[in-house]
VOTILO-534135 format. One record per residue (C-alpha): residue number from 1; x, y, z. Coordinates in Angstrom, 1 decimal, decimal comma. Layout:
# VOTILO-534135
atom n = NUM&u = X&v = Y&w = Z
...
//
This chain:
# VOTILO-534135
atom n = 1&u = -11,2&v = -7,5&w = 22,6
atom n = 2&u = -9,8&v = -4,2&w = 23,9
atom n = 3&u = -6,7&v = -4,3&w = 21,8
atom n = 4&u = -4,1&v = -1,5&w = 22,2
atom n = 5&u = -1,4&v = -0,1&w = 20,0
atom n = 6&u = 1,1&v = -1,9&w = 22,3
atom n = 7&u = -0,2&v = -5,2&w = 21,1
atom n = 8&u = 1,5&v = -4,6&w = 17,8
atom n = 9&u = 4,8&v = -3,5&w = 19,3
atom n = 10&u = 7,7&v = -5,9&w = 18,7
atom n = 11&u = 10,9&v = -3,9&w = 19,2
atom n = 12&u = 11,2&v = -4,7&w = 22,9
atom n = 13&u = 11,5&v = -8,4&w = 22,2
atom n = 14&u = 13,7&v = -8,6&w = 19,1
atom n = 15&u = 17,5&v = -8,3&w = 18,8
atom n = 16&u = 17,7&v = -5,6&w = 16,2
atom n = 17&u = 17,1&v = -1,8&w = 15,9
atom n = 18&u = 14,9&v = 0,2&w = 13,6
atom n = 19&u = 17,1&v = 1,0&w = 10,6
atom n = 20&u = 15,7&v = 4,4&w = 9,6
atom n = 21&u = 17,2&v = 7,8&w = 9,7
atom n = 22&u = 16,2&v = 10,0&w = 12,7
atom n = 23&u = 13,1&v = 12,1&w = 11,6
atom n = 24&u = 12,1&v = 9,6&w = 8,8
atom n = 25&u = 8,5&v = 9,8&w = 7,9
atom n = 26&u = 8,3&v = 6,0&w = 8,4
atom n = 27&u = 8,3&v = 6,4&w = 12,2
atom n = 28&u = 4,9&v = 8,2&w = 12,4
atom n = 29&u = 3,4&v = 5,8&w = 9,9
atom n = 30&u = 4,5&v = 2,9&w = 12,0
atom n = 31&u = 2,7&v = 4,4&w = 15,0
atom n = 32&u = -0,4&v = 5,2&w = 12,9
atom n = 33&u = -0,5&v = 1,6&w = 11,7
atom n = 34&u = -0,3&v = 0,3&w = 15,3
atom n = 35&u = -3,3&v = 2,5&w = 16,4
atom n = 36&u = -5,2&v = 1,7&w = 13,2
atom n = 37&u = -5,0&v = -2,0&w = 13,7
atom n = 38&u = -5,9&v = -1,8&w = 17,4
atom n = 39&u = -9,0&v = 0,4&w = 16,7
atom n = 40&u = -10,1&v = -2,1&w = 14,1
atom n = 41&u = -9,7&v = -4,8&w = 16,7
atom n = 42&u = -7,6&v = -7,0&w = 14,4
atom n = 43&u = -5,6&v = -9,5&w = 16,2
atom n = 44&u = -1,9&v = -9,6&w = 15,2
atom n = 45&u = -2,4&v = -13,2&w = 14,2
atom n = 46&u = -5,1&v = -12,2&w = 11,8
atom n = 47&u = -3,0&v = -9,6&w = 9,9
atom n = 48&u = -0,4&v = -10,3&w = 7,2
atom n = 49&u = 1,8&v = -7,5&w = 5,9
atom n = 50&u = 3,5&v = -8,0&w = 2,5
atom n = 51&u = 6,3&v = -5,8&w = 1,4
atom n = 52&u = 9,0&v = -5,5&w = -1,3
atom n = 53&u = 12,4&v = -3,9&w = -0,9
atom n = 54&u = 13,4&v = -0,4&w = 0,4
atom n = 55&u = 13,2&v = 1,6&w = 3,6
atom n = 56&u = 9,4&v = 1,6&w = 3,6
atom n = 57&u = 9,4&v = -2,2&w = 3,0
atom n = 58&u = 11,1&v = -2,7&w = 6,4
atom n = 59&u = 8,1&v = -1,7&w = 8,4
atom n = 60&u = 6,6&v = -5,2&w = 8,7
atom n = 61&u = 9,8&v = -6,2&w = 10,6
atom n = 62&u = 8,9&v = -3,5&w = 13,2
atom n = 63&u = 5,3&v = -4,6&w = 13,9
atom n = 64&u = 3,9&v = -7,6&w = 15,7
atom n = 65&u = 2,1&v = -9,1&w = 12,8
atom n = 66&u = 2,6&v = -11,9&w = 10,3
atom n = 67&u = 4,6&v = -10,8&w = 7,3
atom n = 68&u = 6,1&v = -11,8&w = 3,9
atom n = 69&u = 9,1&v = -9,8&w = 2,7
atom n = 70&u = 9,5&v = -10,3&w = -1,0
atom n = 71&u = 11,4&v = -9,0&w = -4,0
atom n = 72&u = 11,8&v = -5,4&w = -5,2
atom n = 73&u = 8,5&v = -4,4&w = -6,9
atom n = 74&u = 6,9&v = -7,8&w = -6,1
atom n = 75&u = 4,8&v = -7,2&w = -3,0
atom n = 76&u = 1,4&v = -7,4&w = -4,8
atom n = 77&u = 1,5&v = -11,0&w = -6,3
atom n = 78&u = 2,1&v = -12,7&w = -3,0
atom n = 79&u = -0,3&v = -10,4&w = -1,3
atom n = 80&u = -3,0&v = -11,5&w = -3,8
atom n = 81&u = -2,1&v = -15,1&w = -3,4
atom n = 82&u = -2,2&v = -15,0&w = 0,4
atom n = 83&u = -5,7&v = -13,4&w = 0,4
atom n = 84&u = -6,9&v = -15,9&w = -2,2
atom n = 85&u = -5,6&v = -18,9&w = -0,2
atom n = 86&u = -7,0&v = -17,6&w = 3,1
atom n = 87&u = -9,7&v = -14,9&w = 2,9
atom n = 88&u = -10,0&v = -14,9&w = 6,7
atom n = 89&u = -6,8&v = -12,9&w = 6,9
atom n = 90&u = -6,5&v = -9,1&w = 6,6
atom n = 91&u = -3,8&v = -8,6&w = 4,0
atom n = 92&u = -1,9&v = -5,3&w = 3,7
atom n = 93&u = 0,7&v = -4,8&w = 1,0
atom n = 94&u = 3,0&v = -1,9&w = 1,6
atom n = 95&u = 6,2&v = -0,5&w = 0,2
atom n = 96&u = 7,7&v = 2,7&w = -1,2
atom n = 97&u = 6,8&v = 4,7&w = -4,3
atom n = 98&u = 9,8&v = 3,3&w = -6,1
atom n = 99&u = 9,0&v = -0,3&w = -5,3
atom n = 100&u = 5,3&v = -0,1&w = -5,9
atom n = 101&u = 5,1&v = 2,3&w = -8,8
atom n = 102&u = 8,5&v = 1,8&w = -10,4
atom n = 103&u = 9,7&v = -1,8&w = -10,3
atom n = 104&u = 6,2&v = -2,9&w = -9,3
atom n = 105&u = 4,3&v = -0,7&w = -11,8
atom n = 106&u = 3,1&v = -3,6&w = -13,9
atom n = 107&u = 1,9&v = -5,5&w = -10,9
atom n = 108&u = 0,2&v = -2,4&w = -9,6
atom n = 109&u = -1,9&v = -2,0&w = -12,8
atom n = 110&u = -2,9&v = -5,6&w = -13,0
atom n = 111&u = -3,7&v = -6,0&w = -9,3
atom n = 112&u = -6,2&v = -3,0&w = -9,7
atom n = 113&u = -7,8&v = -4,9&w = -12,5
atom n = 114&u = -8,1&v = -8,1&w = -10,5
atom n = 115&u = -9,5&v = -6,3&w = -7,4
atom n = 116&u = -8,4&v = -8,6&w = -4,6
atom n = 117&u = -9,6&v = -7,7&w = -1,2
atom n = 118&u = -6,3&v = -6,2&w = 0,0
atom n = 119&u = -5,1&v = -2,8&w = 1,2
atom n = 120&u = -2,1&v = -1,2&w = -0,5
atom n = 121&u = -0,2&v = 1,4&w = 1,4
atom n = 122&u = 2,5&v = 3,3&w = -0,5
atom n = 123&u = 5,0&v = 5,4&w = 1,4
atom n = 124&u = 5,3&v = 8,2&w = -1,1
atom n = 125&u = 8,4&v = 10,4&w = -0,2
atom n = 126&u = 9,1&v = 11,2&w = -3,9
atom n = 127&u = 12,6&v = 9,7&w = -3,9
atom n = 128&u = 14,5&v = 6,5&w = -3,5
atom n = 129&u = 15,8&v = 6,3&w = 0,0
atom n = 130&u = 17,5&v = 3,0&w = 0,4
atom n = 131&u = 19,6&v = 3,5&w = -2,8
atom n = 132&u = 20,8&v = 7,0&w = -1,8
atom n = 133&u = 18,5&v = 9,5&w = -3,4
atom n = 134&u = 17,8&v = 8,8&w = -7,0
atom n = 135&u = 14,6&v = 10,1&w = -8,6
atom n = 136&u = 11,5&v = 7,9&w = -8,1
atom n = 137&u = 8,4&v = 7,7&w = -10,3
atom n = 138&u = 6,7&v = 10,4&w = -8,1
atom n = 139&u = 9,7&v = 12,8&w = -8,0
atom n = 140&u = 8,9&v = 16,3&w = -9,0
atom n = 141&u = 10,1&v = 17,7&w = -12,3
atom n = 142&u = 13,4&v = 19,6&w = -12,0
atom n = 143&u = 14,4&v = 18,0&w = -8,7
atom n = 144&u = 18,1&v = 17,6&w = -8,4
atom n = 145&u = 19,6&v = 14,2&w = -7,4
atom n = 146&u = 23,1&v = 12,7&w = -7,3
atom n = 147&u = 22,5&v = 11,1&w = -10,7
atom n = 148&u = 20,2&v = 13,9&w = -12,1
atom n = 149&u = 22,2&v = 17,0&w = -11,1
atom n = 150&u = 20,9&v = 20,5&w = -11,2
atom n = 151&u = 23,4&v = 21,6&w = -13,9
atom n = 152&u = 21,7&v = 19,1&w = -16,2
atom n = 153&u = 18,2&v = 20,3&w = -15,4
atom n = 154&u = 17,6&v = 17,7&w = -12,6
atom n = 155&u = 14,8&v = 15,1&w = -13,0
atom n = 156&u = 13,2&v = 15,7&w = -16,4
atom n = 157&u = 10,1&v = 13,5&w = -16,2
atom n = 158&u = 6,7&v = 14,6&w = -15,1
atom n = 159&u = 5,8&v = 12,9&w = -11,8
atom n = 160&u = 3,7&v = 9,7&w = -12,0
atom n = 161&u = 0,2&v = 10,2&w = -10,6
atom n = 162&u = -0,9&v = 6,9&w = -8,9
atom n = 163&u = -4,1&v = 8,3&w = -7,6
atom n = 164&u = -5,3&v = 9,5&w = -11,1
atom n = 165&u = -4,3&v = 6,2&w = -12,6
atom n = 166&u = -6,1&v = 4,1&w = -10,0
atom n = 167&u = -9,3&v = 6,2&w = -10,4
atom n = 168&u = -9,1&v = 5,9&w = -14,2
atom n = 169&u = -8,9&v = 2,1&w = -13,8
atom n = 170&u = -11,9&v = 2,0&w = -11,5
atom n = 171&u = -9,9&v = 0,9&w = -8,4
atom n = 172&u = -12,5&v = 0,2&w = -5,8
atom n = 173&u = -11,0&v = 2,5&w = -3,1
atom n = 174&u = -8,5&v = 5,3&w = -3,7
atom n = 175&u = -7,2&v = 7,7&w = -1,1
atom n = 176&u = -4,2&v = 9,8&w = -0,1
atom n = 177&u = -2,9&v = 10,6&w = 3,4
atom n = 178&u = -0,1&v = 12,6&w = 5,0
atom n = 179&u = 1,8&v = 11,2&w = 8,0
atom n = 180&u = 2,0&v = 14,7&w = 9,6
atom n = 181&u = -1,7&v = 14,5&w = 10,3
atom n = 182&u = -1,9&v = 11,4&w = 12,4
atom n = 183&u = -5,6&v = 11,3&w = 13,3
atom n = 184&u = -6,7&v = 12,0&w = 9,7
atom n = 185&u = -4,3&v = 9,4&w = 8,3
atom n = 186&u = -5,6&v = 6,8&w = 10,8
atom n = 187&u = -9,2&v = 7,5&w = 9,8
atom n = 188&u = -8,3&v = 7,1&w = 6,1
atom n = 189&u = -6,4&v = 3,8&w = 6,8
atom n = 190&u = -9,3&v = 2,4&w = 8,8
atom n = 191&u = -11,7&v = 3,1&w = 5,9
atom n = 192&u = -9,2&v = 1,4&w = 3,5
atom n = 193&u = -8,7&v = -1,7&w = 5,5
atom n = 194&u = -12,4&v = -2,0&w = 6,2
atom n = 195&u = -13,2&v = -1,7&w = 2,5
atom n = 196&u = -13,9&v = -4,9&w = 0,5
atom n = 197&u = -11,8&v = -4,8&w = -2,6
atom n = 198&u = -8,5&v = -3,3&w = -3,7
atom n = 199&u = -7,8&v = -0,2&w = -1,6
atom n = 200&u = -5,0&v = 2,2&w = -2,4
atom n = 201&u = -3,7&v = 4,7&w = 0,1
atom n = 202&u = -0,9&v = 6,8&w = -1,2
atom n = 203&u = 0,8&v = 8,3&w = 1,9
atom n = 204&u = 2,8&v = 11,5&w = 1,7
atom n = 205&u = 5,8&v = 11,4&w = 4,0
atom n = 206&u = 9,2&v = 13,1&w = 3,9
atom n = 207&u = 12,6&v = 11,6&w = 3,4
atom n = 208&u = 14,7&v = 13,8&w = 5,7
atom n = 209&u = 18,0&v = 12,7&w = 4,2
atom n = 210&u = 17,6&v = 12,7&w = 0,4
atom n = 211&u = 14,7&v = 15,0&w = -0,2
atom n = 212&u = 15,2&v = 18,5&w = 1,2
atom n = 213&u = 12,3&v = 19,9&w = -0,9
atom n = 214&u = 9,3&v = 17,8&w = 0,1
atom n = 215&u = 9,6&v = 18,2&w = 3,8
atom n = 216&u = 7,0&v = 18,0&w = 6,6
atom n = 217&u = 6,4&v = 21,7&w = 6,1
atom n = 218&u = 6,1&v = 21,4&w = 2,4
atom n = 219&u = 3,5&v = 18,7&w = 2,6
atom n = 220&u = 1,6&v = 20,7&w = 5,2
atom n = 221&u = 1,7&v = 23,9&w = 3,1
atom n = 222&u = 0,8&v = 22,2&w = -0,2
atom n = 223&u = -2,0&v = 19,9&w = 0,7
atom n = 224&u = -5,7&v = 20,3&w = 1,7
atom n = 225&u = -8,5&v = 17,9&w = 2,6
atom n = 226&u = -11,4&v = 17,0&w = 0,4
atom n = 227&u = -14,6&v = 18,2&w = 2,2
atom n = 228&u = -18,0&v = 16,5&w = 2,5
atom n = 229&u = -19,2&v = 18,0&w = -0,7
atom n = 230&u = -16,9&v = 15,7&w = -2,7
atom n = 231&u = -18,8&v = 12,8&w = -4,1
atom n = 232&u = -16,6&v = 9,7&w = -3,7
atom n = 233&u = -18,9&v = 7,7&w = -6,1
atom n = 234&u = -18,3&v = 10,1&w = -9,0
atom n = 235&u = -15,2&v = 9,0&w = -10,9
atom n = 236&u = -15,1&v = 12,2&w = -13,0
atom n = 237&u = -15,1&v = 14,5&w = -10,0
atom n = 238&u = -12,5&v = 12,2&w = -8,3
atom n = 239&u = -10,2&v = 12,3&w = -11,4
atom n = 240&u = -10,5&v = 16,1&w = -11,5
atom n = 241&u = -9,4&v = 16,3&w = -7,9
atom n = 242&u = -6,6&v = 13,8&w = -8,5
atom n = 243&u = -5,2&v = 15,9&w = -11,4
atom n = 244&u = -4,8&v = 19,1&w = -9,3
atom n = 245&u = -1,2&v = 20,1&w = -8,9
atom n = 246&u = -1,2&v = 23,5&w = -7,3
atom n = 247&u = -2,4&v = 22,1&w = -4,0
atom n = 248&u = -2,6&v = 18,3&w = -3,6
atom n = 249&u = -5,9&v = 16,9&w = -2,1
atom n = 250&u = -5,9&v = 14,5&w = 0,8
atom n = 251&u = -8,7&v = 12,1&w = 1,8
atom n = 252&u = -10,8&v = 9,5&w = 0,0
atom n = 253&u = -11,1&v = 10,4&w = -3,7
atom n = 254&u = -13,1&v = 7,5&w = -5,0
atom n = 255&u = -14,9&v = 4,3&w = -4,0
atom n = 256&u = -16,8&v = 1,7&w = -6,0
atom n = 257&u = -18,2&v = -0,9&w = -3,6
atom n = 258&u = -20,1&v = -2,6&w = -6,4
atom n = 259&u = -17,0&v = -4,3&w = -7,9
atom n = 260&u = -16,7&v = -8,0&w = -7,1
atom n = 261&u = -13,4&v = -9,2&w = -5,7
atom n = 262&u = -10,8&v = -11,5&w = -7,2
atom n = 263&u = -11,7&v = -14,1&w = -4,5
atom n = 264&u = -15,4&v = -14,0&w = -5,3
atom n = 265&u = -14,8&v = -14,2&w = -9,0
atom n = 266&u = -12,4&v = -17,1&w = -8,7
atom n = 267&u = -15,2&v = -19,6&w = -7,9
atom n = 268&u = -13,0&v = -21,3&w = -5,3
atom n = 269&u = -15,4&v = -20,3&w = -2,5
atom n = 270&u = -18,7&v = -20,6&w = -4,2
atom n = 271&u = -19,6&v = -23,9&w = -2,5
atom n = 272&u = -17,0&v = -24,0&w = 0,3
atom n = 273&u = -16,1&v = -20,9&w = 2,3
atom n = 274&u = -13,2&v = -22,7&w = 4,1
atom n = 275&u = -9,7&v = -21,4&w = 3,4
atom n = 276&u = -7,7&v = -23,6&w = 1,1
atom n = 277&u = -5,3&v = -24,7&w = 3,8
atom n = 278&u = -8,2&v = -26,1&w = 5,9
atom n = 279&u = -9,5&v = -28,3&w = 3,1
atom n = 280&u = -8,7&v = -32,0&w = 2,8
atom n = 281&u = -6,8&v = -33,0&w = -0,4
atom n = 282&u = -8,1&v = -36,1&w = -2,2
atom n = 283&u = -4,8&v = -37,8&w = -2,9
atom n = 284&u = -6,2&v = -40,2&w = -5,4
atom n = 285&u = -7,8&v = -37,5&w = -7,5
atom n = 286&u = -4,6&v = -35,4&w = -7,4
atom n = 287&u = -2,5&v = -38,4&w = -8,5
atom n = 288&u = -4,9&v = -39,1&w = -11,4
atom n = 289&u = -4,7&v = -35,5&w = -12,4
atom n = 290&u = -0,9&v = -35,5&w = -12,4
atom n = 291&u = -0,7&v = -38,7&w = -14,4
atom n = 292&u = -3,2&v = -37,4&w = -16,9
atom n = 293&u = -1,1&v = -34,3&w = -17,5
atom n = 294&u = 2,1&v = -36,3&w = -17,7
atom n = 295&u = 0,6&v = -38,4&w = -20,6
atom n = 296&u = 0,0&v = -35,3&w = -22,6
//
């Protein structure tokens, strides 16, 4: 098909600008996504991005793909439903660490259990950006914010560890990337999108306005890549790596390709592989069903 990153560019043809701060980590991730989709030869019409609310959740507006922009913390339910209704689509749910792990934490847990064939990309800048710098689930302990000031000890919670949680729940693909390393991040995202099952990619990126601690340099200095000796099929080894806090590992932590997907388990496609929207509806049977339920 010879697709190019430009095939996913939309900003030249729309009447709005990108609403991110100069230097935001969302910019390189947007470029990485364009290259990733092109190299996977996924037509824009075959891709659906689903997001919640926040600066990260705006990214589908800035790419030439189908998208559904939902409620805060609610990206995963419609993503699961879209994939279940049309398995032919490549479905990517993406949003920020606050939206996915905070407001959306309950959906995050139960979507891992259901194992739909979707990719979940979380922009992890360790702070709430859209709402002006409050601590997010992944904010580091002691970090000072406008509502958790330094003279009160800053943020008192230990940071949420989404990678460790996902591994402990046997998520079928768990990885972490850093937007400062474009080629490595692209490689990780290609593996995640190509994986059959729930694929989590927690993406480190800086918020240049509200997080002056976790900068591009900080992420570069405090991360390293898992090497080939790491066994991605070993959940114990993966969890040990995920729990490291002195230097944070990047790469693919864990995969379990043996898990069946939500779509496969639903039984909807056992005898008919056609997406639901392509199937003819038997109006008579539907009316009989509605009437039978009305009587009860």
